[in-house]
C-alpha positions as CSV (number, residue, x, y, z in Angstrom):
1,M,79.4,70.9,126.4
2,S,80.7,74.5,127.0
3,D,84.0,73.6,125.2
4,V,82.1,73.1,122.0
5,F,82.0,76.9,121.5
6,S,85.3,77.7,123.0
7,L,87.6,79.9,121.0
8,G,90.5,79.8,123.4
9,G,93.9,80.0,121.7
10,R,92.3,81.6,118.6
11,V,92.6,85.1,117.2
12,A,89.7,86.9,115.5
13,V,89.9,90.0,113.4
14,V,86.7,92.1,113.3
15,T,86.5,94.8,110.7
16,G,84.0,97.6,111.4
17,G,84.2,96.6,115.1
18,T,83.3,100.0,116.4
19,G,79.8,99.8,115.0
20,A,76.8,98.2,116.8
21,I,77.0,94.8,115.0
22,G,80.8,94.7,114.9
23,G,81.1,95.7,118.5
24,A,78.7,93.0,119.6
25,L,80.5,90.4,117.5
26,A,83.9,91.4,119.0
27,G,82.4,91.2,122.5
28,G,81.0,87.7,121.8
29,L,84.2,86.4,120.4
30,A,86.1,87.7,123.4
31,D,83.6,86.1,125.7
32,A,84.1,82.8,123.9
33,G,87.9,83.1,124.7
34,A,89.3,84.5,121.5
35,R,91.9,87.2,121.4
36,V,90.2,89.9,119.3
37,V,91.7,92.5,117.0
38,V,89.2,95.3,116.2
39,L,89.9,97.3,113.0
40,A,88.5,100.8,112.6
41,R,89.4,103.7,110.3
42,H,89.9,106.0,113.3
43,V,92.0,104.8,116.2
44,D,90.0,107.0,118.7
45,A,87.0,104.8,118.1
46,T,88.8,101.6,119.1
47,V,90.1,102.9,122.5
48,P,86.9,102.1,124.4
49,L,86.8,98.6,123.0
50,S,90.4,97.9,123.9
51,A,89.8,99.2,127.4
52,A,86.7,97.1,127.9
53,G,88.4,93.8,126.9
54,D,89.0,91.3,129.7
55,D,92.5,90.1,130.3
56,D,93.9,92.2,127.4
57,R,92.1,89.9,124.9
58,T,90.8,92.8,122.9
59,V,93.0,95.3,121.0
60,G,92.0,98.1,118.7
61,V,94.0,98.9,115.5
62,S,93.5,101.8,113.2
63,A,93.3,100.5,109.6
64,D,91.2,101.0,106.5
65,V,90.6,97.7,104.7
66,R,90.1,99.7,101.5
67,D,93.8,100.8,101.7
68,R,96.3,98.1,101.3
69,A,99.1,100.3,102.7
70,S,97.3,100.8,106.0
71,L,96.9,97.0,106.4
72,E,100.6,96.4,105.8
73,A,101.8,99.0,108.3
């Protein structure tokens, strides 16, 4: 039954992942087995989330979803 909620082999992208809701969502996705990319406008804010990820499943990326060029970089 636990495999029903498994996200192993999947990648999740969380925008606003450094806020309370986004951070909890990113943690839950990682706990379910997903590799998680956390987007935030300031790279410094993503560092604690990246360091907290188990087995390097969580990585922080500086990007502003309102700016197409920052997403393409």
